[in-house]
C-alpha positions in Angstrom: 82.4 101.8 114.8 84.4 102.1 111.9 84.0 105.8 111.4 84.2 106.6 115.6 87.4 104.9 115.8 89.3 106.2 112.8 92.8 107.2 114.4 93.9 110.5 112.9 97.7 110.1 113.6 100.2 110.9 109.8 102.7 109.2 108.7 105.1 112.3 108.5 104.5 112.7 112.1 105.7 109.3 113.1 109.3 109.8 115.0 111.8 106.5 113.4 114.2 105.6 116.5 117.8 105.3 115.7 118.7 101.7 115.6 122.1 100.4 116.9 123.9 98.7 114.1 122.3 95.5 114.8 118.5 96.5 115.3 119.1 98.0 111.7 120.7 94.6 110.4 118.1 92.8 112.3 115.0 94.9 110.5 116.9 95.4 107.2 117.3 91.6 106.7 113.8 90.6 107.2 112.0 89.6 104.2 109.0 91.2 104.2 109.3 94.6 102.8 109.3 94.3 99.4 106.0 92.1 99.5 104.3 94.7 102.6 104.5 98.0 100.7 103.3 95.9 97.5 100.5 94.4 99.8 98.9 97.8 101.0 99.4 99.5 97.4 96.9 96.3 95.7 94.7 96.3 98.6 94.2 100.2 98.5 93.2 99.6 94.9 91.0 96.7 95.4 89.0 98.4 97.5 88.5 101.7 96.4 87.3 100.0 93.6 85.3 97.7 95.3 83.4 100.7 97.9 82.7 102.4 94.0 80.1 99.5 93.2 78.7 99.5 96.6 75.3 101.4 96.5 75.0 102.1 100.3 75.9 105.5 101.5 77.3 104.4 104.9 79.2 100.9 103.7 80.6 102.6 100.8 81.8 105.7 103.0 83.4 102.6 105.2 84.9 100.9 102.3 86.3 104.1 101.1 88.1 104.9 104.5 89.4 101.0 104.8 91.4 101.8 101.4 92.6 105.2 102.6 93.8 103.6 105.4 95.5 100.9 103.6 97.5 103.6 101.5 98.6 105.2 104.8 100.0 101.8 106.1 101.6 102.0 102.7 103.2 105.6 103.7 104.1 104.4 106.9 106.2 101.5 105.6 107.8 104.2 102.9 108.5 106.5 105.9 110.4 103.3 107.3 112.3 102.4 104.5 113.3 105.7 104.0 114.9 106.4 107.4 116.5 103.1 107.7 117.7 103.1 104.3 116.3 99.4 103.2 116.3 98.6 99.5 113.1 97.2 97.5 112.7 96.7 94.2 111.0 99.0 91.7 107.0 99.0 92.4 105.1 97.5 89.0 102.1 99.2 88.4 98.9 97.7 90.0 96.3 96.9 87.9 92.7 98.1 87.7 90.9 94.6 89.1 88.3 93.4 86.4 86.4 91.7 89.3 86.2 94.3 92.0 84.4 92.0 94.4 86.8 88.6 93.9 89.7 91.0 94.1 88.1 92.3 97.5 87.7 89.2 99.0 90.7 88.2 98.1 92.3 90.9 99.9 89.6 90.7 102.9 90.3 86.7 103.3 94.2 87.5 103.0 94.1 89.8 105.6 92.3 87.7 107.9 95.4 84.8 107.7 98.1 87.6 107.7 96.5 89.8 110.2 95.8 86.9 112.8 99.6 85.6 112.3 101.0 89.2 112.4 99.7 90.0 116.2 101.7 87.0 117.5 104.6 87.8 115.6 104.5 91.7 117.1 103.8 90.7 120.6 106.9 88.2 120.2 108.6 90.9 118.8 107.9 92.7 121.9 108.3 90.8 124.3 111.8 89.3 122.6 113.5 93.1 123.3 115.6 92.8 120.2 114.0 95.1 118.5 113.7 99.2 120.4 110.0 99.6 122.0 109.7 103.1 120.4 109.5 101.4 117.2 107.2 99.1 118.0 105.0 102.2 119.9 105.3 103.4 116.1 104.2 100.5 114.6 101.2 99.9 117.2 98.5 101.9 115.6 99.1 100.0 112.1 98.7 96.6 114.2 95.8 98.1 115.7 94.0 99.1 112.6 94.4 95.7 111.1 92.4 94.8 113.4 90.3 97.0 112.9 89.9 96.4 108.8 89.4 92.5 109.7 86.6 93.2 111.6 84.7 95.6 109.4 85.9 92.9 106.6 84.2 90.1 109.0 80.6 92.5 109.7 80.5 93.1 105.4 80.7 90.2 104.4 77.5 88.9 107.1 76.1 92.4 105.9 76.1 91.3 102.1 74.9 87.8 102.5 71.8 89.4 104.4 71.1 91.8 101.5 71.7 88.7 98.6 68.5 86.6 97.2 69.1 82.7 98.2 70.0 82.5 94.5 72.6 84.8 94.7 73.7 83.8 98.0 74.8 80.6 96.5 77.1 82.0 93.7 78.9 84.3 96.2 79.4 81.2 98.6 80.8 79.4 95.6 83.2 82.2 95.1 84.4 82.8 98.9 84.8 79.1 98.6 87.1 79.5 94.9 88.7 82.6 97.0 90.2 80.3 99.7 91.4 77.6 97.3 93.0 80.4 95.4 94.6 81.9 99.1 95.7 78.2 99.8 97.4 78.0 96.1 99.0 81.2 96.9 100.6 80.0 100.2 101.7 76.5 98.9 105.6 78.5 97.8 106.4 81.4 97.6 105.1 84.8 95.6 106.4 85.2 92.0 105.7 88.2 90.1 107.5 91.5 87.9 109.1 93.9 89.2 108.8 97.9 87.7 111.8 96.8 85.3 110.3 93.0 84.2 112.9 91.4 86.4 111.2 88.1 87.9 111.1 88.2 92.1 110.4 85.8 94.4 108.9 86.6 97.6 108.1 84.6 100.9 104.2 85.0 100.8 104.2 82.6 104.4 106.8 85.1 106.5 103.7 85.7 108.8 103.2 81.8 109.2 106.6 80.9 109.9 108.5 84.0 110.8 108.9 84.0 114.3 112.2 83.0 114.8 113.6 86.0 113.1 111.3 88.0 115.8 113.3 86.0 119.0 116.6 84.4 120.6 114.4 82.3 122.2 113.2 79.0 120.5 109.5 79.2 119.7 107.6 76.1 118.7 104.7 76.0 116.6 102.2 75.6 119.2 103.6 78.5 121.2 103.9 80.6 118.2 99.8 79.0 117.6 98.7 79.6 121.2 100.4 83.5 121.3 98.8 84.2 117.7 94.7 82.9 119.9 95.6 85.1 122.9 96.9 87.9 121.4 93.3 87.9 118.4 91.3 87.7 121.4 93.3 90.7 123.2 93.0 92.9 120.1 89.1 92.2 119.8 88.2 92.7 123.4 87.6 96.2 123.1 85.1 96.6 120.4 81.4 96.2 120.5 80.6 92.3 121.7 77.5 92.5 119.0 80.6 92.6 115.9 81.3 89.3 114.6 85.2 88.8 114.8 86.7 86.8 111.9 86.9 83.2 113.0 88.2 80.9 110.5 91.4 81.3 111.6 91.1 80.9 115.3 89.3 78.0 114.7 91.8 76.1 112.4 93.9 76.7 115.0 92.4 75.6 118.0 91.6 72.4 116.0 95.7 71.9 115.2 96.6 72.8 119.0 94.0 69.9 120.0 96.0 67.7 117.8 99.3 69.0 118.9 98.7 68.7 122.4 97.3 64.9 122.1 100.6 63.5 119.8 102.7 65.6 122.5 100.9 63.9 125.4 101.6 60.1 123.6 
């Protein structure tokens, strides 16, 4: 599936529409571009590092292609930043992961969380009319690739578990639990890092969760955003083979939370 659905688009060939002053201000003021570029760069390195450890040739090629596509996402963002004059901090070098599997798990599960909310935010941006349709269309291939990436990750995890002995499976599940604890702690507040000049930088690591109001002029409640994320998540996965596993943690957690929100509203 991953090889067959590869999209050969080139970042250099993407057309960036000319923006009016208000649209340009709206785009450049979003507090996401530094962390977005860095996230794609780290993802490429981590996925490529883990791919090198995989013995199965088919899975190794798929993971290597995933890493290549992450780097292409960074190129797309870089082209957009150049086109619209968005200022970024200097990017510090990405350290090669000491534990390639841990780094891949952190990246994979983090993408499952971020993509779930990003699908909803992308729909909000599309429906709001605040962003030019041409700009939305330009980013559509990137959004659909994120869907492919987390679909690959979900099926890799199942494949990996099936190939582990029972005692190694215990260790793997403990590592997955530790990854979720790490991601929960990381998203409590701001992501703090150093730029290339050694200056401290604080960035919102939870924009995909609470950034909907930056995408629309309409009032949007948290339950409405969650429901939109669920419907967009289902829509984007609907075209893929039903036999493939889908990421389930975020949809399950959000559906559980919505039950309590609806009960509270009814009361």
